[in-house]
Structures are given as structure tokens and as C-alpha cells.
VEXSE-494108 format. One record per residue: residue in three letters; x, y, z of N, C-alpha, C, O in turn. Coordinates in steps of 0.2 Angstrom, whole numbers, plus 5000, padded with zeros to 4 digits. Atoms other than C-alpha are relative to their C-alpha. Layout:
ALAXYZXYZXYZXYZ
...
This chain:
MET500150065004459455534969499549975003499549985009
THR500550044998457955434971500149944999500449914995
VAL499850064997457755274980500049964994500449914993
ALA500050045006457255194962500649994998500949944996
ALA499450005005458855254954500549965004500949935001
LEU499550034997459855174967499949934999500449894998
ILE500450065000458955014965500449984993500949944993
LEU499850005008459355024947500849984998501049934996
ILE499349994999461255064948500249945005500849935004
SER499750054996461454924961499849924997500249874998
VAL500250065005460454794949500650004994500949954993
ILE499350015006461754834933500649985002501049954999
LEU499250034995463254824947499949925000500449885000
LEU500350064994462554674954500249944992500649904993
PHE499950035006462454604934500550014995500749974991
ASP499249985004464054684927500449935006500549885003
SER499750044997464954584942500049934997500549904996
LEU500050065003464154424936500349964995500749914994
ARG499450005006464754444920500549994999500749954994
ARG499249995001466354474923500349945001500849924998
HIS499750044998466654314933499649934996499749874999
VAL500250065003465754184921500549994995500650044992
PRO499750035004466954074909499950034995499450004992
GLN500250005006466954154893500549954993501049934992
LYS500050045004466854054878500350044993500250104992
ASP499349975004468254084864499949994990500249994985
GLY500450005008466854064849500249944998500449954993
THR499850065001467253884847499649965000499649904997
GLY500550034997465853814855499849995007500250025011
ASP500050024994465053764871500649965002501049934998
LEU499650014996466253714885499749955006499549975011
THR499950054993466053564896500749975003501149964998
VAL499650034998467253504905499949955007499549975011
THR500150054995467553354917500749965003501149934999
ILE499150004997469153334929500049935005499749925009
ASN500050074994469653164937500550005005501050025002
ASP499549994995470653164951500449944999500449895003
THR499950025000471953104943500650034998500450084996
ALA499649925003473853194937499949984993500350024990
ASP500150005008473453144919499250004999498949964996
GLU500649995000471653214920499750014993500150034989
GLU500249975007470553234903499550045003499150055008
VAL500549935001469653374898499749984995500049954990
ILE500450025005468053344888499650064997499150085000
ASP500249925003467753504877499549964992499349904990
ALA500349985006467053554860500550024996500450074992
GLY499449975005468853574851500250065000500550094995
ILE499649965001469353714861500450005002500549975007
PRO499250035000471253724858500350025008499950045012
PRO499749984992472353754875500050074999500050094993
ALA499949935001472353934878500850065001501150075006
ALA499349965000473954044873500350015008500150015013
THR499949984991475154074887500950044996501150054990
GLU499549974999476854164888500749975003501250005005
SER499350034997478154044893500549994995501149984996
SER499350015005479154014878500350064997500050104995
ALA499749925002480454154874500449984993500950024991
VAL499650025007480854064856499550044996498950044998
GLU500449985007480054144841499649934997499849884996
ILE500250065007478854034831500150024993499750074991
PRO500049995008479354034813499449984998499450004992
TYR500450035003477753954808499250055003499050095008
GLU500649984997476054004805499549985003499549925002
LYS500650044994474453954817499649974993499350014988
LYS500450035006473653824806499249975003499049955009
GLU500750034997471753754807500149935002500449894999
ILE499950064996471653604821499349975000498849995002
ASP500650065000470553444816499949995007500249955010
ASN500350014991469853464834499749925002499749895007
GLU500250084998469053274831500549955002500449905004
ALA499250064999470753204830500049995006500149935007
TYR499649984994471153264847499549995005499049975003
ARG500250014995470553244864500650045006501250045006
ARG499649964995471053364880500249955005499849915007
ILE499950024995472053304895500350085005500450145002
VAL499449954996472753404911500549965001500649905001
LYS499450034998474453404916499950065007499650115007
LEU499949964993474853474935500850034998501350004996
LYS499549984997476153594939500749945000501249954996
ALA499650024998477053464945500349934994500849894995
ASP500050045007477053354928500750024998501149984997
LEU499549975001478253464924500849964998501249964994
GLY499350054998479653364929499949934999500449905001
MET500250085001478853184925500450004990500450054986
GLY499850015007479653114908500749984997501149985002
ASP499550025003480953054897500650064997501150054994
LEU499749945004481453224891500050065007500050125004
ILE500049974998481553314907500750045001501250005000
MET499349955001483053444908500250015008499850045011
VAL499749994993484053444925500650035001501250015003
ASN499149954999485453584925499850055003499250075005
ARG499949944996486153724933499550055002499650095007
ASP500649965001484453824929499449975001498850005003
ASN500850024999483153694931500149955006500349895005
PRO500050054992483153594950499749934997499249934993
CYS500450055001482553424948499250035006499150075010
ARG500850004995480553414956500049955004499749955009
PHE500150064994480753254965499449964999499049945003
PRO500750035000479353164958500349935004500849915005
ASP500050054995479053004967500249954993499649944990
ILE500050065004479752864953500349955002500649914999
SER499850074997480152744966499849934996500249884994
ALA500350055003478952614957500649984993500849924992
GLU499550005005480152664941500549955000500649904997
LEU499550015000481652624949500349925000500049885004
VAL499850084999482552444947500949994999501350034997
SER499550005000484152384949500449994993500249954988
ALA499649995007485452414935500249944999500349924993
SER499850085001486052234937499549954997499649904993
SER500550045003484452184933499849994991499549954988
GLY500050025007484652194915500749954997500849944991
ILE499350055003486452084914499649924997499349885000
LYS500050105004486051924903500449974999501049985001
SER499550084999486851774901500750004997501149974999
ASP499149975003488251864890500350025005500950005006
LYS499449964993488851964906500250074994500850094995
ALA499749935004488952124892500150045004500450085001
TYR500049944995489052234909500249985005500049935008
LYS500250044991489452234926499750075003499650125000
VAL500349954995488752334941500550025004500949985007
ALA499350004993489952414953499649985007499749935011
TYR500750004992488452434967499449954998499249954992
THR500650035002487052314969499450065002498850055002
THR500649964995486252464978499950074993499550124994
ILE500049955003486552574960499349984995499149924993
GLN500850015004484652604951499950044994500250094993
LEU500149955005484052674935499249995000498949965004
GLN500650015001482252684928499949944997500449944993
LYS500350095004481652504921500350024992500749994989
VAL499950015005481552584904500750044997500950054991
ALA499150005002483452644904500349945000500649914995
THR499850065000483852494911500249934995500649894994
GLU500550035007483052404897500449984993500549934989
SER499550015007483952484883500450015001500650044995
PHE499450004999485552494890500249934999500749914995
SER499750085004485652294890499950004994500450004990
ASN499850005007485052294874500850014997501249974995
MET499549995003486352404868500749975003501249994999
MET499550024998487752314878500049904997500549874994
SER499850075004487252134872500150014994500349954991
ASP499649985007487552214854500650015000501049974998
PHE499250015000489152284858500549945003501149955003
TYR499850044997489652144867500149944995500649924996
SER499950035005489252024852500550004994500749964990
VAL499449965005490452144842500749985002501249964999
PHE499450004998491852134852500249975008500749985012
SER499950054994491551994868500650045006501150025008
ASP499749964995492152144880499550015005499050055004
GLY500549974996491152134895500550065007500350065013
ASP499949944994492252284906499650075000499650115004
VAL500449935001491152414902499749995009499549945011
THR500150024993490552444922499450075001499550134999
VAL500349954996489152554929500150025007500049985012
VAL500049994997489552654940499750065005499950085010
GLY500649954998488152774943499450004998499349984992
GLY500750005004486452784940499550085006499650145006
PHE500449954997485052864952500250035005500649995009
VAL499649944992485553014966499650025002499250064998
SER500549974995484553054979500150075002500750085000
TYR500049915000484453254983500749985010501150015011
ALA499550004995485453175001500649974997501149995000
ASP499450025002486753074992500350064999500750095002
GLN499349945001487253224982500150055004500450105001
ASN500049964997487153324995500649975004500850015008
ALA499450034994488453205004500650014997501150035000
ASN499549995003489553214990500150064995500450064989
TYR500049945004489453384985500850045002501250045007
LYS499249945000491153494983499950064995499950074989
PRO500349935003490653664979500650034998501150045002
VAL499649965004491553774967500050075001499550115001
ALA499949934997492353954973499750054995500250064992
GLY500049975005491554064961499549994996499149944997
ASP500550005005490454104947500249974994500450004989
VAL499750025006491053984934499649984996499049964997
PRO500650035006490353934917499849955001499249945000
PHE500350085000490353754920500449985007500850025010
VAL499550014994490953654933500549924996500349894991
SER499650045002492253504929499749935002499849884998
SER500250094997491453354938499150015003498850065005
GLU500750014998489753314943499850015006499350045008
ASN500149964992489953324961500150055002499950065008
GLN500249915000490053504958499550034999499550094999
LEU500549985000488453524955499649995006499549935008
SER500549994996487253574967499649955003499449915000
PRO500650065001486253454976499350024998499250084999
GLY500649985003484453454968500250024991499750024988
TYR499750005008485353494950500549964996500949994992
SER499650065003486153334945499449984995498850004996
ASP500450055006485453224929500049975003499449955005
HIS500650064996485653094940499449995004499249945004
HIS500649984997484153144949499449964995498949944998
THR500550025004483253084934499749924999499249904997
GLY500150065002483552904935500249974994500449914993
LEU500150025006483652914919500949994997501149954992
ALA499450015001485552934918500749965003500649945008
LEU499450054997487252834922500650004997500650014991
ASP499449995000489052834924500549934995500249884995
LEU499650085002490352694916500550035001500650105001
LYS499450014996492052654922500049944995499649924991
LEU499850075003492952494915500449955006500949965010
VAL499650034993493452364927500149934996499649914993
SER500050035002494252224920500049915002499949915008
SER500350054995494052034925500649985004500649945009
SER499449994994495752054934499850035007499950015013
GLY500349944996494852194944500450084999500450135003
SER499949955001495752324938499650064995499250054991
ILE500749955000494852504936500550044995501150054996
SER499949935003495052634923499550044998499050015000
ALA500249965001494252774916499649994994500049974989
TYR500350025005492952764903500150064995499950114998
ASP499949955003493252874890499750014993499850074990
GLY500150005005492352824874500349984994499949974989
THR500050015006493552774862500349924999500049875002
GLY499950075004494552614854499349965000498949994996
ASN500750055001493052474855499650045002499150064999
TYR500449944998492152614867499650034996499050054998
LYS500149935004491852724853499449984998498950024996
TRP500550025004490552604846499450015004498950005002
ILE500650024993489352614864500150084998499550104996
ASN500249915001489552834861499650024994499150064994
ASP500349955005489352844842499449954999499049974995
ASN500650035004487952714840499449995008498949965007
CYS500649984995486752744859499650054999499350085004
TYR500549985000485752844851499549974996499049994996
LYS500450055003484952704842499749955004499449915002
TYR500350024995484452634858499750075005499750055011
GLY500349934997483752804866500550045003500250105005
PHE499749974996485252864874500550064995500650074989
VAL499549935001486353014871500750015006500849995011
VAL499449994997488053074876499950075004500150125002
ARG500349934998487353214890500550065000500250115001
TYR499949984999488653294891500850014996501450014998
PRO499549995004489653314874500950055003501050095007
PHE499349945000491553404872499750064996499250064993
GLY500149945002491453574867499350034999499150074995
LYS500649994999489653594872499850045008499350065010
ASP500050004994490253634891499550085004499150085009
THR500449964998489453804894499350004998498950045001
ILE500850025001487853744887499649995005499250025009
THR500250034993487553604898500350025008500050015013
GLY499949984994488553684912500349945004500349935010
VAL499650064996489553524915500749984994500649974988
ALA499450025005491453494906499649924996499249894997
GLY500050055006491353364892500249945004500849935007
TYR500050064996491053194900499849944996499249944995
PRO500250045005491053044887499549955004499049925002
ALA500350054995490552924903499350015001498949975004
HIS500749994997488953004906499549984995499550024990
LEU500550015005487552924896499350035003499250045009
ARG500849994998485552994897499549974994499549984988
TYR500650035001484052904893499650064996499550105000
VAL500449965002482953024881499449964998498949975000
GLY500550035002481952894872500250004991500750044989
VAL500150005008481752864851499250044998498650045000
PRO499649965006481452964841500550065001500950084997
HIS499749954997482153094853500850014998501150064996
SER499450025000483853014853500450014993501050034993
TYR499850005006483853014834500150064997500550084992
ILE500149935002483453194832500650055003500850115001
MET499449954997484853254844500749984997501250014996
HIS499450025005486153164835500250014996500850014994
ASP499849985006485753214820500150054998500450074993
ASN499749924999485953394824500550015005500650075006
GLY499550004994487253374837499850065004500150115004
PHE500449964996485953444850500349985005500649935004
THR500150014994486353444867499350005002498950024998
LEU500750004998484653414878499850065001499350064999
GLU500249955001484653594881500050034993499750094994
GLU500049995006484853634862499349984997499050024993
TYR500350035003483553524859499250015003498650005000
MET500649984995482253564872499950074997499350084995
ASN500249945000482453754867499750004990499350044989
GLU500250035006482253674847499250015000498850054998
MET500950014999480553614852499550045002498950025002
LYS500449944997479753774858499850024994499350064994
LYS500249975007479653814839499549984999499050014997
TYR500350035001478653674836499149995005498949945007
ILE500649964995476953744846499449954997499349934992
PHE500550035004475453644844499350034997498950075000
GLY500549945005474253724832500450054996500150094992
TYR499849985006475753774823500349954995500049914993
GLU499650065003477053674813500249955007500449965013
HIS499750054996477453504821500649964997500649954991
LEU499550045006479053394817499849955002499649925007
TYR500150065002479053254810500549965000501049994999
TYR499650054999480153094812500049944999500049915004
SER500250055002480152934803500749965001501249984999
VAL499550044999481252784810499949915004499749905009
TYR500450064997481152594812499349994998498949965002
GLY500750015004479652594802499350045003498750035002
TYR500549964996478752704813500050094999500550124998
ASP500049945003478152884808499950035007499450025010
TYR500049944995478453014823499750074998499950114994
GLU500049915002477353174825500350045007500350005012
ILE499649974994478253294839499750055001499550084996
TYR500049935000477653444846499850045009499850005014
PHE499749974995477653574860499350035003498950075000
VAL500649934997476253654872500250025005500349985010
PRO500049964995476753774883499750015006499150025006
ALA500449994994476353784902499750065002500050115001
GLU500449934998474953914908500350035005500350015011
THR499649964997475954044914499750015008499150035008
GLY500249994993475754044934499449975003499249995009
ALA500650054999474353914933500349915001500749894998
GLU500050064997474353744942499849934995499949874996
GLU500450045006473453664926500250044995500250104994
THR500050005007473853644908499749964997499749915000
VAL500650025006472653594894500549974997501050004998
VAL499650025004473753484883499549974996499149934999
ALA500050055004473153404867500249954998500849954998
VAL499750065002473453244862499449954996498849964996
PRO500550025004472653114848499649955004499749925009
LYS500650074998471153004850500249954999500149925004
LYS499950055004471652864840500849965000501049905000
ASP499350045001473652844840500450005006500350055010
ASP499649994994474852794853500450085002500550124998
TYR499949964997475552924862500750025007500749985011
SER499950004994476852994877500050085000500150134996
VAL500149914996476753174888500650025005500550015011
SER499349994996478653224895499850065001499550084996
GLY499849954998478753374903500850024999501149984996
ASN499249975003480553484900500150035008500450085009
ASN499849974994480553524919500250074999500750095001
CYS500049935002480353714914499550014998499250015003
ASP500449985001479053764905499549994995499250034992
GLY500250045006478153644894499949945002500149915007
PHE499950065001477753484888499949984993499650024989
ILE499850025006478253384874499849934999500049885002
VAL500550085000477053254865500349994996500650034992
THR499650045004477653124856499549954997499549905000
VAL500250055005476453034842500349954995500649974990
CYS499650065004476952854836499449974996499149934999
ARG500550045006475852804820500449935000501049924998
LYS499850075003476052614819500149984993499849994988
ALA500150005010476652544803499749935001499949885005
ASP500050085003475852394797499549975007499449915008
GLY500250054995474752364813500649985005500449965011
GLU499650034994476352324823500250045005500450105005
LYS500149964993476452354842500650065002501250045004
TRP499549964997477352514848500550005004500449995010
GLN499550004996479052504854500550065001500950084997
PRO499749944999479652664862500849994999501250044999
THR499449995001481252604860500249944998500549895001
PRO500050065002481452474848500549945000501149965000
SER499550064999482352294849500650004993500550014987
PRO499450005005484052274841499649984993499550024989
ALA500450015006483152174828499650034995499650034989
VAL500649955005481852284822500850064997500950074991
ALA499449945003483552424822500249984994500150024989
GLU499850015005484352304810499550004991499750014985
ASN500450015004482952284799499650084996499250094992
SER500549915000482352484799500350004994500849984991
THR499849965006482252594784500450075003500550085008
GLU499649964998483252744783499550065002499050074999
ASN500349964998482652874794500150084999500750114998
SER500249935003481953054791499950045005499750025010
VAL500449954998481453214797499750054996499950074990
THR500449945003480153334792499750055003500050075008
THR500549944997478953484795499349974998499349924995
ASP500450035003477253474793499850024994499350004991
ALA500249985007477253564776500349934996499949914991
ALA499850065001478153404771499649935001499549884997
ALA500250064999477053284780499649954995499749894995
GLY500450035005475853234767500449964995500049944991
ASP499650055003477153134757500549965004500949925001
LEU499850054996477853044772500049935000500549905001
GLN500350055002476852904768500349944994500349884995
ASN499750005007477752884751500649995002500949945000
GLY499050025000479552884758500250074996500850064995
ALA499849955002479553064751500150045006500250025012
ALA499949974994479953224761500749995005500750025011
GLN499550014996481453174768500550064999500950064996
ILE499549945001482253334771500850025004501350065002
MET499350024999483653274781500149955002499849935007
PRO500050074997484153114780500850015005501250055006
ALA499649984993485353064796500650014997501050065000
GLN499349985003486953044784500050065000500450095004
THR499949925003486753224777500250035007500750065008
ALA500049964992486253294797500549985002500950025005
ALA499650014995487453184805500750054998501050095002
ALA499349965000488953274795499950075002500350105006
GLY499949934998488353444796499850025005499950085006
ALA500350004992487553434813499650094998499850155000
GLN500349935000486453584807499450005004499349965009
ALA500550024996484753604815499449994996499350004990
VAL500550025004483153554811499650054997499450095000
PRO499949975006482753624795499150015002498649985004
ALA500850005001481053734793499750004994500050034989
ALA500249995005479853714782500050034994499950094996
GLU500049955004479953794766499550034996499750074992
């Protein structure tokens, strides 16, 4: 082989190597990426949708849709962000990632108003601010009906060290545990700062268990209106991993608490359901309190430290990790220019219109009050899954 031939082969191999290492376009336009040094990094692009992933095991029941790229911008979420947000799911399969939420934690007693609608067992009990405020609103409404101030918060945020100190391991492999103290350190819902436990403490100091019956049934029946759900409902213990426990409330925020309530979903079931509504396919729509919500799921990039998430350019939105394999984007479209309230006040709730859930196929009629595929009354009675578009 001549020297000239060897040189030619070397040049060909060099160019082939360079070609293989150049980022490839997907045919939608030129790509320009600008990354900021923040956890919520914006990606400026020419409309390239997030790359396909294999993180969701749930079959997508919908066809891919054309996306109006002018309506979205892209942000980058880090792998650590999977453990941030109101919808993070901490259970026996998904340990808490322990993000720094110290700035969000406040004393659970800070929500006690002049009506003294509830008590707090210890001044050291903390909750995330959003959970404290929503619980305070709910308890004020409860007190206005029953004039009962015996409900007492006995549990809130729990650190890894505290869970470890109170850990009571169970012998053998069991389908669920009977007590939260039997959850391994790192696997407690209390690590989120969004969960609280209740007991009843009378004015005389007598203590009794909170079972969500009698007057207190009002709390468990209405907590979803304030963004809460009963985290461990009866009959779902093999799904949640914890026996039915009506004294444990978990903040997930509106409209998610409504959808979970309407369908009888646990957090596990709801997070699994959300994987059907992947960005670029069918999205989930829900209307409540005069606000229209659009919800979709963005799977995390498999094996990557970063995931590109599409968010609206003009509308209010929030992004929550599921603490597992993806992000839930909740878009809120304001009604009549009103300020968005993630958990509307009781006054707003009293004057709210009938809530409904729809999918993309029906979204076109949403503004006219049509396309109410599943009114709340029907869904609550049937506890059926969120319906797919016909």
C-alpha cells in the first residue's frame, strides 16, 4: 500500500470520527443551547422537543401530536430535581433524595390564627410553608362549622436521623407495614415536609386517636379542596406500603388533590396514571375554582444528569418531580386576569364553579363549559380512572 493511500485512509477515518462526535439535528431546525448555572436552567432552542426516553413503563394510549413550538420554551431539570416539588412520591420503592428544603420549612404553629382552630403538640414540628397555610385555612373552616379546636398536629417534617432513632424494623418481607415507624430511614413520607399526623387533645389535656370519624370526618372528606389527600387510605395498603391511616394527611396541591379524590387514586396510582399524559401526546385538563389546568408528564432522560422540560412561555406553571422517573408540569390559565392561587382561599372555593376533567380531545370546548367528561359527583361515586379521550 502506497504512502498516498495510507494518508487518504487516515483522512477519511479522521472525518468519520469528527462526524460521529458532532451533535445531530433532528430535522426541526438549528439548535442553539444556552445553559445557566441554576437548578432551573433555560434552554433556548429552535423548537426541538425533549428527546425520547424509556423511563416510563406505562403504555401511552394516545397518538403523538404536533406541538406549537412557539408556545413553549425549554428548561433543564437536573436529576436531583426529581426529588423536588409537591408531587414527590416517597415510599418503600422510592427513597427521599433529601433536597435542602430548610428555606421552605416553617413552624406548624405559625398557621394558628386567632380562632385557635388547631393545636401543635411541639413547637419543633415543622412543615413546608404551603402545607402549613393550606392546613390553617382548612382548620379555620372546620372550626367555623364545629367550634372544635381539639385537632392537634403531632407529626410533620422528619429528618433521616429522627426516622432512624424511632425506627422499628419488621421481621421478614411483608406487603405493607402497620406503622410509619416501621418504614426504613429515608423512606418516610414525612421526609417531604408536606405530610402531617393528627391526634385529638381536649382542653382538659386528654389525648385520643384521630380516626377521621364524627365531626372529623369533615376534614378527611374535604381536605382535597385545600390541596390535601389522605396518604394511606384503607384498602390500598399493598399499593402504598402502609396500612390504612386516616390521621396522615399529605399536601399535593390543587388540582391534583381534586383529581386524586375524584378517582380514588393513591399518590402511587396517580403518578402511574400521569405517565400516560406525556408531553407531545394527550394532555390532561382539569377545571376548578374558575381556573383551567393543563397537566403533562416529561420522562427523565435515562441515565442522564439533565432532562429538557418544555414549559409554556406565557402561562403560569409549576414543575414537580415524582421522585422516580419524571416531571409533572402543571399549567394554570388565569380566569379573567385573576392572580393564580395554587391553593385557592376558602372564599374562592365557596364561589367556585363545578370542576371537571378532560383530555386534549375535548379541550377545545373547555372555555364554553362543555367537554366535562367526568364531573366531580360522578367520578367520586364511581371512583373510576381518568378517562381517555374517545
